[in-house]
Structure formats: C-alpha cells, structure tokens
N, C-alpha and C positions, 0 to 999 in steps of 0.2 A: 794445445789447440783448446781450449774449452768446449763445451759443448752448446752453451746457451750464453749470449751476451743481453746483460738487461740496461738499457739507457735512461737514467734517469735526470731532464734536468729541471736546476734549483733557481731560484730569482726570487728573493726576498718573501721567503715562506717560514718564516722562524717559528710563527704559529702551527704549521702542520706539519715540515721536515722530520721531527723525530718520529710522529707516526707513520711518517713513510717508511722511517730509516726501521722502524722496530717489524713491520712488516716485511722488509725485505733480508730480515735477519730471520725470519718464519719462513723464508722459503730457498736457503742458503743451502747447498751441494758444494762437492769438492770440484764438479766441474764446471760451474756455476761463475761468471764474473758479473759485477755492478760498476756499471759506467758511472759515478757521479759527478755533472757538470755543473758546476758553481760560474752562472751565468753572468759574474759582474755585481754579486748584490751588496747591498749597501748596509744589510743588519744583520743578525747576530747568523745569519745561516751560514756563512764560511766558518764558522767555528764549530759549529756543528756536525758539520761535513769532516770537517778537519780531525774531529773525535771519530765519525764515523769510519774515515780513511785507516785509522789506527786499529778498531774493534769489528768493522764488521767483516766476516771471512769474504776474500774473492774482490774487495772493495777497489775501484781505482778512482782517483780525483783527478779531475779535469778544469782548470781555472782560467775563465777569460779575463782578458785586462780590460776590456769594453763590453758593456752589454750590448747583443748583436740581435736577441729575440729568440724565440722558441725552434722555428726552421734552424738556425744556424747550431745553434745549442745542439740540438739533434745529430745537425751534421757531423758535429766533432766530437760526439759521441760514437756515430756508426765508423770515423776514420779512427779512432781508437781502440774499437772494440774486435776479437780476435775469435769469437764464436761462428761455430757451425750455424747457428740460428742465431736471431735477434729478436727482442722484444722492447718496447716502451712503457715507462710510466712518467706520468706528472709528478713534479714534487710535492703536490699538495694532494696526492690521490693516495691510496693505498691497496694491498694485495690480499686475501685471505691466507692462511696459512696453506702452506703443500701446494699452493696453486702454481708455480711456476714449474715443477713436476711434471704436473698431471697435463700442461699445456705443452710441453715439450711433447710428453707421451702420444697426442695428439696427433700433432704434424709428423712425426714420425713415423709414426702406425701408416698415414694417410700418404706421406711422400710426394706431398704436392710443394708447390713454391712457397704459397702464402697460407695462413688459415685465418678468418676472421672469427670471434666469439662475442658473445652476448657482454653485458655488464651490469651493475648495479649504479643507479644515479641516486646520489646522497645529498637533500637538499633541507639543511636543518635535521632534524631527526627522522625526517621521512625517507624512505627507501621506496625505491620502482626499479622493476627491472627494463630494461630498454634491451630488444632484440634485432639481430642483423636480420632487415630485410629479404628476406632470400628464405624461401620454401624449404630447401631441400639440406638435409643436414649430413654431416658425417658420410658426403661423394663427393671424391673430384670431381671439380668441375672447369668450364671456360671462361675465364675470367671476362671474357669478352659479352658471354653471351647472359652475364650478370647486370650489363648496363643499362637495358632496356627493360620494360618500357620506357617508354619518354613520359607519360601520364600517371607514372605509380611511384612511389618511392623505390630506389632498389638498393645494391649493394654499395654503390659510388656514393649516394647520398648519406652514409652510418661511414663518416671519413675520420673517426676516430684511430689513431695511431697506434693507442694502446691496447687499440682492443681485436688483438690478434698476434701471430709471431711470424718471421719471415726466414726461409732459406737463404744463407749468404750468397746463392749465385743469384740472387737480384741484387747485391752491392756491385756483385763483379759485371754484371751487364748495366750497370748505372742505373737503376730501377729504384734503388732504396732512399737516395739521398732528397732532400726537401730545396725548395726554392730558395736559395739562399737570403735573409734578411726581410723576409714575409714575416711581416707580424701579429697576423691572425689570419684566418681561412689557410692555412700553409697547409692544412692535410686534404684542400681539396684540388689541386693539380697533382698531389702526390697518391691521391688513389684511383684520381681516375689515370693517370701513366699505368698504374699498378694492371689497372683490368683490363687497358687496352694491349700492353705488352707483354704481361706475366703468360706464361702457358697452364699454369695450372693453379687453382684453390679450392678451400674447400670451407665451410660454412661449422661451426660446433656452438653447442650449445651449453659448454661449459662456462660457469659461471665462479668469478674470484677478482674481476677488477672493481673496485671501489669509486665513482667517479665523484670527485664534489663539486656539486654546483653551487654557484651564489657567493663564490670566494671574492671579497671586497677588491681585492686587485688584481683579478681577472681580468684580461682584456676585454673579456665578453660583460662587464659589468661598467666597463670606463669608458663613458662618450668622447673621447679624444682622438685624434687625427691618425692614430696608429689603427684605429678600426677600419679606418678608410682600404686598408690594403687589400681587402675582399675583392676590390677591383682589380688591383695587378693578379690578384689569384685567378679570377675565373677569367680574365684574360689571358690569361696563360691557358686556363682550360679550353675556350675557343678558338684560339691559335693553334695548339697541338692536334686537337681533334678537327679541325679543318683542314688538317694535312694525311688525315686518315684516309687509307684508302676505304675505310667505308663511313667517309665524312656524312653522307647524305642520311643514311639512316643513323649517325650516333648526335649529329648537331640539335636537333630538337630538344635531346634530351639535355644536352649543355647548355643551352638558350634558355629554356625553360627553368633550368633550377637556377641560372643566374639572374633571371627575372626574378623569381618567387624569394632569393636573398635580399636584392633590392629593393624589392617592395618590403622586405621586413624591417630594412635598416630605414625605407623612407615613413614609413609607418610609425617608426619608435623617433622621430629626427628631433623632437624637443629635448631629449636625453644629451644631443650634442649641444656643444657652445656655439653660438650663432656664426661666428665665423668659420669651423667644421661644417656646420648644416648648410650653408651658401657654398662650399666645397663639394660636401656631398652632392648635393643638386646638381650642379654643376658638372662634376665626375660620372655622374648617374646617365646625364642627359649627352656627352662624349660615347660612355660604353656603347650606349641604345644604338648610337650614331655607327658604332665599327660592328658593330653585330652582323650578320648575314641578312639584310631585311627580309628577304623571301621566310625566310625560318621564322624570324621576328612576326612577321604577319601574322604566319599561321598559329606562333604560340599566343601572340595576346587574342587573337580570335577566341583561342579555346579556354582562356582564363575568364574568372570570372570579371565581372564588371567592373566592380570597387576597385580590382588591382591593375586591370588593363588602364584604366581611366587615371589611376596615380601616373601609370606609365607613361601615357600618350602626355600628359602634361609636363612632366620632366622635361621629355621629347621634344617639346616645341620651346624649351628655354635657351639662351644664348648660350654658346660654349666658350669659354676663353683659351687661347693659346696653349697655357699650362695644363688644361685639362685633355686637349687633343692628345698631347705630347705623351699623356701617361696611358 
C-alpha cells in the first residue's frame, strides 16, 4: 500500500505537462504513486504522459475515452489511488522539489482528516503567496467551526483541492469524491462537504504548490457555457447545507458566497457570447428564486448597493422553464 497517492488530471496541456512531470520527479519516493489521468486530450499530451508512465517512478496512467471535465478526471484518479493519503495537482501547475515528503510529514504528525496549505500563484512572471483564510496554524481543529463567520472569507472560500492532503478515511466515508460532470466550481460543493462532515482538519503554512493563473485554455479564461456550471455547483451547496442540522447558522454563509460569485459573473458578462450571456441572466434569476428567500433578503440587505442592485434587477427577469429545471 503506497503511503501517498498524487492525482494529476491532464487535458490539452502539452505546453505545461513536461514542467509538471519534472516537478513530480523531484518529489518521488518509493512509497509514492502518481495517478496521471488523461481526460481525452487531443494535442500531444497523451504522448507526453505515455513517456512519463515509462520514466516516472510510481506513475500510473489512466486514460478517458471521452472528455469528462476536471471533477470526473479527479474521481477516476481517486478510484485508482491506493495510498493511505491522497493529494491533487492540476496538469498545468507544478511543485517545489521535496514538497510532497514535507506535506506528508505534516499530516502524519497532526493525525487529522485533512490539512490545507498556502500556495504560490503565478501569473506570467509575477509570483504572489495566497494563504488559507484561517488564523490558527499547525493545530487540529473542528472543520465545521471554520465555515463561519458569514461576512468574512473563511476556509470554505479557499476551495483549491490541490492545496492540501487528505486521509484515505475520507474516501471510505464518501467525502473526497467530486460531483461528477461539473466543469467549473467543482471544488465548491466538495470543500463545503469536507467542512460539514469531516471530523478534524488543520492549516499549514507549508509552501510548495505553484498555481499557474491566466492559462489561455483554462475554463476561468473561457467565456463559454461550461462556466455556467457554477450554478449547479452552488445549488448543490445550498441544497446540502439546507439539510444540515445547523442550517440556520450555515445558510447565510452559503447564500452570501453564491451571491458574490453570481455578481462576479454578471459583472464580467461581456466576455460571454450573447446567447450564453442571456442564459446566464436567466439561470441567475431562477437560482435567486430557489434560494431561501428570508436568508437571501438578509444577505442582500448587508451587501453593497451596487452588487445588491445587480441581483435585484436580475431577479425581476422572466425565467424560462429550462432555467427553473436547472
């Protein structure tokens, strides 16, 4: 049984895949395995991964016959992983040499369900450190206690799956898999589920993940219909949180975050094609009507005038039957 499984989905990242794989080689250990998931790439990525399967110690190559998106690719990796601990990396990001052994040592010392870490964001040549929005470090904590307060950034807003390491018991409890088929915001229901249902977590200031921002092929840079999956993702957050025994306390945070993401997309609507922009407005209008209205009213009262005005205008829009169904 490997000590650590590293799950790395790849999709059409031939420009960056070699750097990612070189960084994995600088993190090898006899008891590490690297699950390389090719999500039906159409460029040279499969050739690069086939070579890595031969040359990277511990490499296991998983191929998809059709593109399923990041959530589905990560799930394929989780299903193949055999490690006592699991972590993630995206196929266009990279790790510092020796980072994974240090990461493993952190969670073994703390003995908790999962550990969240800071990371370095890379935009072109610029580098900036982004930290988990939680003050207490290297201390085992209750994950539920890190969801609130509603009006501040908390650990559930830091939804990067690759910024951490996770014990296998989370897989056994059904908490580590992602919502299959989500094309964007797949980390949001996932991180909320972890914080609601896991028993222990900790935050570490360990740095070693380099997140490449601004990649042209990234969904965060593409204004097509796949971006609208954030509606499905946050609907799931609201639905599952509403069933929680502490729903009254947690729902204001979930609704507030949903509204913030919604106003972000509506505020950059010009990057979408006209048909997608119309669909975005209609889906947002339907989503606002699905939210618990008493909680939504309180959240909108606490928002700044501009963002609350955007939401009120959208909520008044006619809603199609298809948007309601979503």
